[in-house]
C-alpha positions as CSV (number, residue, x, y, z in Angstrom):
1,M,264.3,-132.5,-2.5
2,D,261.5,-134.7,-0.8
3,I,258.5,-132.4,0.0
4,E,255.5,-134.5,0.6
5,K,252.7,-131.9,1.2
6,K,250.3,-132.0,4.1
7,G,247.8,-129.2,4.0
8,E,249.3,-125.8,2.7
9,L,252.7,-125.6,1.2
10,W,253.9,-123.6,4.3
11,D,252.5,-126.1,6.8
12,R,254.6,-128.8,8.2
13,L,255.6,-131.4,5.7
14,E,255.1,-135.2,6.3
15,N,258.7,-135.8,6.3
16,E,259.8,-132.7,8.0
17,P,261.1,-133.1,11.6
18,E,259.4,-131.0,14.4
19,R,262.7,-129.1,15.1
20,A,263.2,-128.4,11.5
21,Y,259.6,-127.0,11.1
22,R,260.0,-124.7,14.1
23,A,263.2,-123.4,12.4
24,F,261.3,-122.8,9.3
25,E,258.5,-120.9,11.2
26,S,261.4,-118.5,12.4
27,Y,262.3,-117.9,8.8
28,R,258.9,-117.7,7.4
29,N,257.5,-115.3,9.9
30,L,260.1,-112.7,9.1
31,P,259.0,-109.8,7.0
32,S,259.8,-110.5,3.4
33,G,262.1,-107.6,3.0
34,E,264.1,-108.7,6.1
35,R,263.9,-112.6,5.6
36,T,267.3,-114.2,5.5
37,L,268.7,-117.4,6.8
38,I,271.2,-115.7,9.1
39,E,268.5,-113.3,10.6
40,A,266.2,-116.1,11.2
41,Y,268.9,-118.2,12.9
42,R,270.0,-115.4,15.0
43,G,266.5,-114.8,16.3
44,H,265.7,-118.5,16.7
45,V,268.7,-119.4,18.8
46,G,268.9,-116.0,20.6
47,N,272.4,-115.1,19.4
48,P,272.3,-111.7,17.4
49,G,276.1,-111.9,16.9
50,A,276.1,-115.3,15.1
51,A,278.2,-115.0,12.1
52,K,276.4,-117.7,10.1
53,P,273.6,-120.3,10.5
54,S,274.4,-123.8,11.7
55,D,275.1,-126.5,9.0
56,T,271.9,-128.2,10.2
57,W,269.9,-125.1,9.4
58,S,271.5,-124.7,5.9
59,R,270.7,-128.2,5.2
60,W,267.0,-128.0,6.3
61,S,266.6,-124.7,4.3
62,R,267.6,-126.6,1.1
63,E,266.0,-129.9,1.9
64,F,262.5,-128.5,2.8
65,A,262.5,-125.6,0.2
66,W,262.1,-122.9,2.9
67,R,262.4,-120.0,0.4
68,E,259.7,-121.4,-2.0
69,R,257.4,-122.2,1.0
70,A,258.0,-118.7,2.5
71,A,257.0,-117.1,-0.9
72,A,253.9,-119.1,-1.1
73,Y,253.0,-118.0,2.4
74,D,253.6,-114.4,1.4
75,A,251.4,-114.8,-1.6
76,H,248.6,-116.3,0.7
77,I,248.9,-113.3,3.0
78,D,248.6,-110.9,0.2
79,R,245.5,-112.5,-1.0
80,L,243.9,-112.3,2.4
81,R,244.8,-108.7,2.7
82,E,243.2,-108.1,-0.8
83,K,240.1,-109.8,0.3
84,S,239.9,-107.9,3.6
85,M,240.3,-104.6,1.8
86,E,237.6,-105.7,-0.8
87,K,235.3,-106.5,2.1
88,V,236.0,-103.1,3.8
89,I,235.4,-101.2,0.6
90,Q,232.3,-103.0,-0.1
91,R,231.0,-102.3,3.4
92,E,232.0,-98.7,3.1
93,A,230.3,-98.3,-0.3
94,E,227.1,-100.0,1.1
95,E,227.1,-97.7,4.2
96,Q,227.5,-94.6,1.9
97,A,224.6,-95.8,-0.3
98,R,222.5,-96.1,2.9
99,Q,223.3,-92.7,3.9
100,V,222.6,-91.3,0.5
101,E,219.2,-93.1,0.4
102,R,218.4,-91.7,3.9
103,M,219.3,-88.1,3.0
104,R,217.2,-88.4,-0.2
105,G,214.2,-89.8,1.7
106,R,214.5,-86.9,4.3
107,F,214.9,-84.4,1.6
108,N,211.8,-85.5,-0.1
109,E,209.9,-85.5,3.2
110,L,211.0,-82.0,3.9
111,M,210.0,-80.9,0.5
112,T,206.6,-82.5,1.0
113,I,206.1,-80.7,4.3
114,A,207.2,-77.4,2.8
115,Y,204.9,-77.8,0.0
116,C,201.9,-78.6,2.2
117,E,202.6,-75.8,4.5
118,T,203.0,-73.3,1.8
119,M,199.8,-74.3,0.2
120,E,198.0,-74.1,3.4
121,Y,199.3,-70.5,4.0
122,L,198.5,-69.5,0.5
123,E,195.0,-70.7,1.1
124,S,194.7,-69.0,4.5
125,E,192.8,-65.9,5.2
126,D,195.8,-64.2,6.5
127,F,197.7,-64.4,3.2
128,V,194.6,-63.3,1.2
129,Q,194.0,-60.3,3.5
130,Q,197.8,-59.3,3.2
131,M,197.9,-59.5,-0.6
132,R,198.1,-56.3,-2.6
133,P,196.5,-55.6,-6.0
134,Q,200.0,-55.9,-7.6
135,D,200.5,-59.3,-6.0
136,V,197.2,-60.5,-7.4
137,I,198.2,-59.1,-10.9
138,N,201.8,-60.9,-10.7
139,I,200.1,-64.2,-9.7
140,I,197.7,-64.0,-12.7
141,K,200.5,-63.2,-15.1
142,L,202.5,-66.2,-13.8
143,H,199.4,-68.3,-14.2
144,F,198.9,-67.2,-17.9
145,E,202.7,-67.8,-18.5
146,A,202.5,-71.3,-17.2
147,S,199.3,-72.1,-19.0
148,Q,200.8,-71.0,-22.3
149,K,204.1,-73.0,-21.7
150,L,202.2,-76.1,-20.7
151,G,199.9,-75.7,-23.7
152,D,202.6,-75.5,-26.3
153,T,205.7,-77.3,-24.8
154,N,207.4,-77.5,-28.2
155,T,207.5,-73.8,-28.5
156,Q,210.1,-71.7,-26.7
157,S,209.5,-68.0,-26.7
158,T,212.7,-65.8,-26.8
159,D,210.7,-62.7,-25.8
160,S,210.4,-62.1,-22.1
161,V,207.1,-60.3,-22.6
162,V,204.1,-62.4,-22.6
163,D,201.7,-62.2,-25.6
164,W,198.2,-61.9,-24.3
165,S,195.3,-63.1,-26.3
166,E,192.0,-60.9,-26.5
167,D,190.2,-63.4,-24.1
168,E,193.0,-63.3,-21.6
169,Q,193.2,-59.5,-21.8
170,R,189.5,-59.1,-21.2
171,E,189.7,-61.6,-18.3
172,F,192.6,-59.6,-16.9
173,D,190.7,-56.3,-17.3
174,A,187.6,-57.7,-15.6
175,I,189.7,-58.8,-12.6
176,L,191.4,-55.4,-12.3
177,D,187.9,-53.8,-12.3
178,E,186.8,-56.1,-9.6
179,I,190.0,-55.2,-7.6
180,D,189.3,-51.4,-8.1
181,A,185.7,-51.8,-7.1
182,E,186.6,-53.6,-4.0
183,E,189.1,-51.0,-3.0
184,A,186.7,-48.3,-3.6
185,N,184.0,-50.0,-1.6
186,E,186.5,-50.4,1.3
187,E,187.3,-46.8,1.2
188,R,183.6,-45.7,1.3
189,E,183.2,-48.0,4.2
190,A,186.1,-46.6,5.9
191,G,184.8,-43.0,5.3
192,S,181.4,-43.9,6.4
193,D,182.7,-45.3,9.8
194,G,184.6,-42.1,10.3
195,G,181.5,-40.0,9.6
196,E,179.5,-41.9,12.1
197,E,182.1,-41.4,14.9
198,G,182.4,-37.7,13.9
199,S,178.6,-37.2,14.3
200,E,178.6,-39.0,17.7
201,D,181.4,-36.6,18.9
202,N,179.2,-33.5,17.7
203,E,176.2,-34.9,19.5
204,G,178.3,-35.2,22.8
205,V,179.4,-31.5,22.4
206,S,175.8,-30.2,21.8
207,D,174.7,-31.9,25.0
């Protein structure tokens, strides 16, 4: 078998006649599972009822190694498919990574906005005016709990009740006294306003 290569193995050979190469293309281009000499011959000559390939076709297939060249072509196509799939997978992975990064950035942005708006509301007069004494107590307790945990990160308490120091207890009691005094003062002011309105009504009646 004399196969002087020109280019790839499945390309036309130097010593391969044009008619022989066109016949080989008909054989090569069939799906590998359906590739037979007789099927290639039937399609090439347009005679689906042909019983066998011509003697010339049989000679060409042996002389120019159609089977081996077609197998090399199949391997080449498989490699191209694998590379294409790798590129597709790589592009999809890169796109997913970009989407995840965009989502992470958006999440951080929303968290920052939420934090700023929350802090702005907590520092506003509306929030302070709506706070109840019990809210203040709970905030103070959370503050003390956080301070204790941050001050001793290696110690984990198994008791849900916070152990208050004497200084903390005195500070807490002082805050409660201030809250009680403020509430009493507000009640006196409210009562005083009511008394003034009542006296004005009585003056109107006497007139």
